[in-house]
N, C-alpha and C positions, 0 to 999 in steps of 0.2 A: 896657230896652236889647235892641236886635235884633242877634243874631249872624250875620254874613254867611256866605251859603250855602256859601263854599269852608271856611271855618274849622267851621260846623256838619257838614258833610261828612267832613273832618279829624277831628274829634273822634269823629263815629260809627265811623269804620274803626278809630281808635285805641281806642276801647270794645269793638269786636268782638273785636280782636287780644289784648287783655288777657282778656276772658272766656273765649277759646281756650285761652289758656295756663293760665289758673286750672282750667278744667275740665281739662284733660292731668294738670294738679299733682296734682287729687283722685283722677282715675282711677289713677294710680300708686301712692296711698298706700291705694287700697280693696283691697288684694290680700287673699285669704282663705287664701295661704300663703306664710309667709317663709322665704327659704331664704338659705345664706351667699354666694348669688350674688345674689339681689334683697333686700338687707339692710331691717329695718323702720327709720322714720325715729328711732326713739331708740337705735339701735346705731351706734356708730360705725366699728365695723372687722368685717372675717370673724372675725378670731381671737375675739375678745370675743363674736362672735355663736355660735361653734363651743363657747366656753366655756360658754356659758350654755344651750345647746341641749342639752350632756350631762346639765344637771341637770333637765330636763325631761322627764317619764316617757315622753310621747306623742310627742317627738321622733324622727325617723326619720333614717338616714344612708344614701344611696346613694354609693358612691364615695368621694368626699373631700368630698359636699356634703350639710349639714344641713338638714333641713324642719321647720317647725313651723308649725302652725296659727295663725292669727291669735288666735283666742279662746284659746289654750294660751299663747301670749307674752303678753297682755295680762294672763292670770290671775298668769301667774307673774312678770312685771315688776310688778305691783302687789303683791304678796305680797314681792317682795325688797326694795322701796322702804320697806316699813313699817320704822319707827327701833327697832332691838333695844335694850331697856331696858338700861340702863348699871348694872353692879355699883357701888351706892356703898358707898364703905367709912366706916364710922364717923368723924365728927368727933370728933378730941380736942381737948380744951381745954387740958390741962396740958402744958407745954413738955417735960418729961420722958418723956412717952410719943413725943413727936415726934422727941426726940434718939435713944430707943433704937430707934425705927422705923428712922429713918436710920443708926445706927451697924450693924444687923440687915442692912439692905439693902447696906451698903457690903462687909460681911464675907461675905456673897453672891456679890457681885461677884469678890472676893479669891479665895475658894475654888474 
């Protein structure tokens, strides 16, 4: 099937525009330093970025703006995303133990 030359030209221009926009987006996310002004893609707000930046040892603050290197940010976020093990309470099979724990818990709320 032959594509008319006008349509071929239009598709070529459209592909070029899309390629330019993709290159621009990729250029924005390739920062070596993130700040509370230029947020990383996985951070929803300045407030959250500032909270996390305080916990990163090599983060710096200039005035009200925090700066964190991309490698430090990625390392911190990778460690923060690890699931923390839950403290499993022993499973009890007898009803008496369950009732005693429930009563003790209720009494702690009253006191």
